[in-house]
N, C-alpha and C positions, 0 to 999 in steps of 0.2 A: 567822367566827368562828359564826355560824348552820345555815352547809354543814357544819360538819365537825360540829358538836351532829348535827343531823340523821344526819350517816354513821354516825356514832358509833353511833345505834338503829336503823339497819336491819341487818334478815337479812342476811342473801344471797341469800337468795331474792331479798327485795324488793330486792338490787341490781341483781340480774340482769335486774328488772322497767322500771327505769330506763334498761336499756341494750337496749330490745326495742320497736322501734316495731312496731305492726302496721294490716294496713287497718282502714277507720272501717266496720263493718257496721252500725252502730246509726244511722248517717246517710248508706246510702249514694248515690252522685251517681243511679243509676237505680232510685229507688225503683220504678216499677212493672213492674220486668221476672218475678219472679218473688216475690209477697211472703211467700209461705209462707216462701221457703226466705230470705229478706232475715228475718223476724221469729225465725225459728231462731236466726244466723247473729248477731243484735242479743241477744241472751238471751247466746248465748256467748260475744259481748265484754264486757255488761256484767258478766259472773263472772270473766271474765279481769282484771278492772277491781277489781272485792271482793279479789280474792285478791292483789293487789298485780304483777299477772307483764305487765304493761303500760307505759309511763310518757307510749308517745305514739301516735299514731292518726294514720293519712292519707288524704288523697283522701276525706272526707266532707265533707258543706258542712251547715249548715241551724242557728238560733240555737240555736231550743228544744229540740233534741234533745242536740246539744250542752252546754247549760245544765245537762241532766241529768244526762247523762253526769259532767261537771266534779264536779255535787255528789255522785255515789257517792265519785268518787276524791279531796275531801277531805274527806267525813262519814261512809262507810263503811268505810275502810280504817286500820291503824294509825293508819299518821303525816299521812296529808291532802297529799303531794303532790300538790300539779295535773299534770293533763294536759296534752304541747302539741300544735296541732292543725296539721297539716302537709297542702300538698295542692302537687302540677301544677299551677299558676300561669305559665306560663312567658311570652307574650303576649298578657295581657288576662283577667279574671275574664269576666264576662256582655259587657261592652264586647269586640269583640275588637280589639287592633291591629295592623300590620301583624308578617310574621312576623321574627324577630331578625335573619335575615340582609337581609330586607325592608329594611328602620328603620337598618342597620349601609349602604346605598347614600345616606342624608341626608347621612353624615359630619356628623352633626350629636348629639354623646352628649345635650347638652343637651335632644333630644328623647326621647332616649333615658328620661332622667332622670325627663322630664315623662308620657309612657307609664305607666312606672313607677308612677310616684307615682299617678296615677288607678288602675292597678290593685287598688295598694296598699290602696286607699281601699274599693274594691268589695268585695275578698277580706278584707280585716279585717270588714266588715259585716256579709259572711257565714259570722263563726264561724272562721275562721282564722285563725292566727298566724303559720306557717312558710309558706314558700315555696321549693321546691326548684330554684330560680332565681337566678340569669341559668346558661347555660349558657356556659360561655368557651373551651372548644376551639376550639386553631387547628388550620382544616380547609384543608386541602390540595387533595385527593382529591375531586371532584365524583361522584363516584360514590356514593360515602355516603350514607346519608339523612338524618342530621344535619346533614350544612351549615345547612338551616334553621334549625335551632334558635340556630345563634350569628354569627359577625361576619365570615366569612369567613378569606380567607386570611392575615390583613397582623398580625403582633404588635403590633405600632405601634397598629392601628386598632381592633385588637380589644381590647385594654387601656385605650383612651380607653370605650369602651361597656361593658364589663364593668365597669369604675369608675361608669359613670353610672349602671348597673342598679340595682348595691348601693347606691349613694345613695337613690334615686326610689323604692325598692322599703320601707329603715328608716328615711327620711323624718330629719330631724333629733335625735329625743331615741327610742329604745328601747323606752321605757315605754311610749308616746305611745298611745294607742287604736285609732289606724292604721298605729302603726309593722311591717313585714311584715317579718320578718327570714327574712334571704335564702341561698340556699345556693349558692356559686361548685360549679360541676361539670364537668367530673367529671373528679375527681384523678386519678391524671395521662396525660395524652399519649390522651385516648381518637380526638382528631381522625386519629391515626399510624397508625391501622391498615391493614394491608395490603391493597392491591389496593383500600381503597375499601369491604373486604367486615365488617358490619357483627360485633363484639366481636369481630372476629378479632386475631391476634397486633399487636402491635407493637415492631420491630428500631429499635431506633436508636441515637446513642451518649450518655452522659454533658450533651456539651458541647450537643449539640443539643435534649436533653431543657429543659436550660435555658434555654438560646439563647430556643428555639417553644415550648414548650408548658408552661413554667414560670412567666411573666414575669405574664401576665393572674392567677393564682391569686393570689402574692404579692400585687399593688397592689390588690385586691380584700380582702385581708387588712388592708393597710395601712390602707380607706379603711373600714374597721369590720365587713366579714364574720366571724360568727362561729361560724360551721357551714359544712364541705366536706362535699361525694360525693363515695366512691370506685368509681375508674372499671372497669367489666367486664373490662377488656382487660389482659394483661399488658406486661411491660416487658421485653423481654431475659430473656425466657424467667420473668417472678416474675411473678404477679399482683396488679396494681396492690390489691388487696381482702387481701391478704397481703404487701404492701410495706414492712417495717419500716424498711428503709432510705429508703421515699418519707413513709409516714405518719408518719417519727418524727425519724429521723435528718434528714430538710432540714426538713419542717413544725415538729417542734417545737424540734429542736436548735438550727438553725441559722436558721430565722424565728419561732422564740417566741409561734407560735398557742397561744393559752387555751383555742380555743373545744373544738368534737368532728367529728367526721367520723361520715358515719352512712355504711354502705352504701347501695351501689345495691340495685334489687328482689331480693333473694335471692343477691345477687354473692357473700356470705362461703359460701353451701350451694353457687356455683356453682365454688368451688375445688376438688370432688372431680373433678366435669365435667371442670376443668385438667389433673385428673392430680396435681394438688398435694398434694391433700387427700385423704385414707383412708377416712375418713367424714365425719357432721355435727361429730362430737365432737372432731375432728380440724381440720375446718374452723374449728370456733368458738375455735378454741388458736390456729393458725394468725392467723385475722385478727383477734381480739382483740388478743395482744401483737403485731399488727405497729402497733396503733396506729388500729385503726377502734374508736370509742367502741358503737356502736349498730349495732345489727342490725336490717335493714328482713325484714320478713316471712316470713323462714324458723324463726323460733321458736331457731332453735340456742343462743343465747346465754344466752334462760332455761333451757330444756330441759339445756343440757350447762357450764355455768361453774360449778353449785356445784360440782360431782364435780371438775371440773378443778379447780377451787383446794385439796378435799380430799384429790385425791390428792395436793398440790403439784406441778402442772405450768402453774398462773397462780398468780403471787400476790397475797394479799390485797392490797396494797399499788397493786397494777397497776388489781385493781378497784374500789376507794377510787378512784382519781385516774380513769378514766374516767367513776364516777359524780357525782367532783367537776366534772368538765368541761360534763356535759351538767346537772347543779342549778346554774351560779355563767350558765348561759345564760336557765334559766328566771329566774332572780334578776334577772338583767341585762334581761329585756324586762318587768319587772313581775310575772311572775306569782306570788309568795308575797305581794305585800304587794294584787296584784288580781288574782286568779283567773279572774274570771272576765270578763276583759279579753277584746275582740274577740265580746263573746256576748251581746250589746248588742239586743233584741225593737226598742227603737224604731230605733237606726239602720237595722238590719234591715228595716224597714218601709219608707226613706227610700231603697232599692235604684232602686228606679223614674225617681225624680226623679235620682238619684245620676248609674244610668247615663245617661239622658237627656241630661243635661247633656257626659259625654263626648264625646257625636257628634263636634260639632267639634274635637274635637281627634283624634279616629278617622280622623275624614278631612283634616285638616291631615296627620297623622300617613304617611296611604299617599299624599298625590298628593307629598310630601320622600320619599318610599321608591321612586318609580316611575325608569326611568332610560331614556332615550333613544339607540338604538343607530343610528338609522340617520334622516334626515328629508331626502332627494334630490328634491330640489326645491320645497323648502318646502309636502310634501306638506298636514303640520301645518302649524301646527292649524286644524281645519275650521272651516266656518260653521254657525251657529245655524241659519239658516236660509236658503233658498235655494240651498239644496247636498244630492243626496240620495243618502244612507247606504242601505251594506249591510251589516246587521250577522250576520256568518255565524261559526257554530262551536259544536262542542257546551257553548262556555262562553259566550252570548251572552245567555242565558235562563237561565244555572243558578246555584241558588241551594247546593245540596251544595257546592260546593268555593272557599268565596270564604274561609274562615277560615285554612286551613292545617292543618300540624300541630301535634299539643299544644294541642286546646282543648275540656277537660276539662268546662269549665261554658258555656263560650259562646253565647248565645242566638242559633241559627239564624233563627228567627224573625224577628232585628231587620238581618239582613243586607239589603244594600242589592246586585241583581244588573243588572250591565254594564246590560241592557237597559232598567232603572228609571233608573238615575241619567243616561243618556241622554234618554232622553224627558222627563223633567225638567226640562235645560236646552234645550231643543229649544223654537223656538218654536212650529214646527206638524210633530210627532215624526208624527203620521197620514197627514200624505202625504208628508214626509222623511226617515222611519227606516222597514225592514223587515227581518225580525230572520227568521233563519231559521238551523236545526240544521245543517246540513248532514251531520253523523257525528255516531256515540258518539266519547267517548274515544280508544278502540281498538277500536272495530269500525265499517262504514257501517250505514246507513240506506239503507230503501227510496227510490232517488227523492234522495235526501236530495243527490249531488255536483248530481245533473241543475236540483236546487231552488235550489241556490245558486248555480251557474250562471246560469242564470235570474233573478236579482235582482240578481246581480254585475251583468250587462250592462244592467238596467233601472234601476242607479247611476251615480250621477258620483263615487262613491269606495266602497271595500268596508273595512271594521275585519273584521280574521279574529282570533278571540277561539278560539286557542289553544293548548294546550301539556300542561302535566300535571296527573290528579286530584289533590288533596288529601293521600290517602294513596300515595302517591309516595313522598312523602318523610317525614323525620321516623324514628323509632327503627325496624326492622327492614324497614327500605325501602333498599337498597342498587341499586342499578342499573348492568348492564356496559353499557350502550349508552345515555348519558345527549343522546338524539334529543327532537325529536318524534313521539311516536306516528305506525304505515305510516299508520292509517286519515286521521288528520289531516292526512298530507303529502300522501297523495292529493288529498284535496280544497282544499287548498293549492295546489298545480298547476295542478287544472283551471279555479281561479278566474283564476291568475295567467295562464293562458291569453286569457282574455278581453280583456285588453290594460287592464282598469280599471286606475287608481291602485290601490293595497290597504297599508294601516298593518296589521301583525302586531301586534296585544296581549298580548304573552307570557305566559302564566299559568305559573308553575315555584318550586320550591321548593330550586333550585341551579344553577349554571350548566349551559346546555344547548348541543350541536355541532350548533348549526342548518342546515339544507341549502336548495338546490335554491329552490322560492320563497317559503319561508323569510326565509333569505338575501338571496335577492335583492328584496324587499320594500321597495317606495321607501322605508317605514317603518316602523323595527322599535321596539317600544317597552316593556323589561320589567316588567310590572305583579305579577310576584310574588303575593304569597298576603297579600291589604290589608288581610282583617278585614271587621267591620261595615259601612263608609262605601266598599266598593270601586267602587258604581258611581257617586253621587257623584265622590268621588275619581278616574277614572279622564274623567268630563266635562270636572271641572275642566284636566284637561290638557289631552286632544284638544281641549277647544273653548278652550282658552287664557287663560282665566281664570287657568291659574298656569302661570306657567314650568318647564317640568320640571330639574330641579336636581340629580338625583340621579347617583352617582356610582358604579361595579361596585363590590363589596367583593371580589370574585372572579374570576380572568381565565375568561371563554369562550372556550372553545377551539374551531381548526377540526373535530376532527373526535375523538372519544368515546376515541380509542387515546394520544390526548396526556396521558391522565394517569397520575400527578399532574404536570396544570399550574400554575405560581406563576412570580408574576413576578422573587419575589427566591429565583429558584434560586442555589448557588452556580457560581463559573464554572468552568469547563471549559478541559482544555488544547488544545480544538479547535472555540473557539467559533463557530457559522457564519455569525454576519456576515449582510450580503447580497451575498456572492459564490459561487462554484456550490459547491452540495449535497456531492458527493462529500469523504470522508474528516474531515467536518464532524460536530460534533454537529447530527444532526439526525434527520429519517425522510426514508422514499423517497415519501413521498404528499404531507408537509403542511412545512412551515418548522417550526421549534421556536422556535412564538409562539405566541401568541394570536390570536386573531383578532379579541375584543375585548378589549383587554385591562386590567388593574385599575389604577382610576382613572376609566377613561375614560365618556366621556356628555354629551351633547350638551345645547344648547340652544336655544330657537327666537331666542337674541342670536348674537354671535359675539364671542371676547376674542381680544385679542394680548396678551404676555408681551414682556418688554422682558428681554437677556441680564440673567441674576441679578451684585447688585454687591453685595461682600467689602467687610468694614470694614478689612479686611488681607490680606493673601494667609497669614499665619500664625495659627493659634492656641496661645494661649498654655497653660503645663501647668496652670495652674489658672486659665486665662482666659476672657473668652469669645467667642464669633467672631459680627457679625450679617451676617447676609443678604438681602437686599431685594434684589423684582420690583418693577416695574411693573409692573402689568396695566390693559389698559381694553378697555369694554364697545365695538365697534367695528359694534354693530348698533343700530336703528331701537327697541328696546325693554329694560326695566332688567330686569336676569337676574342669576340670581348665581350665584357659578363657585366652583369648592373648588381651593384654589390649594393645591399637595403638593410637601412639601421633601423630597429624598432625598438620599441622600447614599453612598459605594464605598472601602470602604478598600484603596486600589492593591495594596500588599503587606503582605503577614499571617502570621503563624504558622499560622495556617488557614484553610485556601479561605474565602473572603466572596463573599457575595449580589453579584448582579451594581449592583440594587441592594435601596437598603431604607429607608423612609418611616420619614422620624424628626419631622414635623413637617408640621399641615397648621390651613388656614382658609379658611371660608367667609364669603364677601362677596358684600356685595348691591352694584349696580352700577347708576346710572340711563344713559339712553343716552349714549354717548359719552363715561360719567367716565371718569377717570384716577384711580388712588390706586398707594402706595408699600403694600405688604404686606412688613412685616417675621419677623423669624425672628431666636434668638438658639440658636447652638450652643456647648454645653462637653464636656468630653469622657468623661464619662458617655453622652453620644449616642451617640460611637464607637465601645464597648467591646464585647467577646465574651467566651464561655468558651472555657476553656483542656482540653485532653484532662482535667486534673487538676483540672475542674473549677471552679478560681479561676475571676472573672473578672477579664478582663485588658483594657487599655490603651496599643496603642501609638503610639508617638510615625512619624511618615512623611508618605504625602502621600496626601490624599483630595478625590475628585472632588463633583460638587455640583451637583444640578440644582434648580430651582425649575417645577414645568412641570404643563399640565392634567394630566397620567399617567400612570403608570408606561414610557411606552413614549415618554416624547414629551422636548421641552425641548431646552437648548444646557449644559454640563458646562464648572466653573470649576472649579479646582482649587486647593485650600488644605494646609500642611503645620502638623500637630500638633508644636509643638516639644516635644523632649524636657523630661523634669525634672527640674532643675537639683542636682541631692543626689549627683552621684558616679558613678550606676546606669550604667553603659558603655551599656549599650543602649534602656535609658530606660521600660524592662517594668515597670507596677508592677501588683500584682494584689491585691485585698482581704485585708483583713487576719485573715480566718478560714481555718480549713482546714474543707475539705466532710470527711461523714465518703463515704469509700469504697464504692460499691457494693459488695453484699454476695451 
């Protein structure tokens, strides 16, 4: 009732303002860069607020100026509608946690919920209500730079992490001072860009869209997300930001979404560059009528919507509905009752103490995110004394590449590099640790390799800190060759030639194709970008204070040319298997499999798995099937194992993936301890979408694995029994009729 009254009082121009979000020039992230320009832009933004030409602002920080801007919106505009402050806070505000891809390696959604909650506490204390996260795009091509921001290549794993992050950001109560409004993005199929090239086209079937790219969005909405961000890409020739079938027919009509959609940065204006819109006016019309409620940064809605309505090209009822969705969200987070929410000077003053309290969580998240891929001869863990270590590589003492992409605010001064973390853990670092750069990230240094070789010869063991700079991944950072840079590869080869035991600490924002001395090193530990507590966390793992428990959320290829490579690819008519290569689905140079598969990771202990046991060899149509496995820690120390459940539909009306993850549990076992791990399956776990867009479950034979990764384990078979209602083939579809793609 309150919102309807408010809409009834608004002019068309005021409505267009609510549908607009602009960059926050009142409290810019980097205020010292150009003070004169900042001052002018701040005055211009204040005037936009006074004129009710903007309803939200983003990527600013600070409570004092935030309070003043909110005061202007409340007291110096006709209707006093509060602003909402948004920002790109992806994996930490002031305390930086591991990049989302790294965190997904923990296979612990509750860990992601905890880091998102900590992020929400810091962000809402800094004058921000709303984050443009989590990114929930499924990314199957590691050339794409934004794989770093998501949870990898799998639908099921990605769903679990997406939901956990939404719950962590938003907390228990949306109106609470520490609730940070979440924005799952990018709707939709951005992870499917062709050739992994940023902003590229996406060509896929409706069924693939619904099976792979939409489930995480639907799950986050069911978990309480109230805003979505549109994607830059097109889908089958229709840009997502102008795609009514996606934004209205699926999102609103099928799913019943009541929140609002914000465009990505100028994505509405980019409809012109797509060749989908003639000009800014046409772009505003297409994006808005598609179902994108809020225009980010282009200003097209506030510029063109009044005229579009007056000419009858956009209906006033459509404008009212867009405004209604935005005002409902502002009300849902408590802004009308508490317009100075997240603008508390006392909370801001306590930030330093709060961030220090989050160091332990940052350290724990970082060590849980690392994945041990090789440990030949038990080269790890190292000794804290009595063993000389050469820490070699461009990341040995580097402090500029610890946080990873998309850290708008993160405090780099607090980030702890590798050498410092190791020194803190060692008993006699001045005697036992030598640190040598060896080379720069992409170029040689004078006598760098010679110094590195001499240090390696003096040491008992070498830690090679290699990989990508943080600006190799993230937005606009696609790569054609996902390899260690040539200068670093040369360094690795030279160090390997000394014959000293070597462990590679691989810093990366994606799966890399490792080769030569990196691939052949005795130890290989994927350290991703771990954030504020990088050094101490790596030391915890390297010295054995923490037993690595991470598992890969993405397949590490044998060669860059295998991309896109993912474990759950559809079966072919000529699968390679282990026989001869000729006339099989493979390449001349490498087999059609990953070097290190999805779900893989080692520990400092070992585990054995029994053959899976089923409660029955049939799953009734409306029943459940229990599947269990006995897991034993066969090593000499406690460790965590990720027990993974996969299924395969043997015969179906659409070619099915060779395996699909349907469940996982992370368990801690003491040395010698054994435990039964139990899963339950029901028929909805076995379905897929047909070519008509309907969810389809087909009875028949299924294979099931409970294993340590996507490429291991012994299969058992069960039958899904048909429905007993006279349906001849037993196929049952969801009751709704999907909207056809137009």
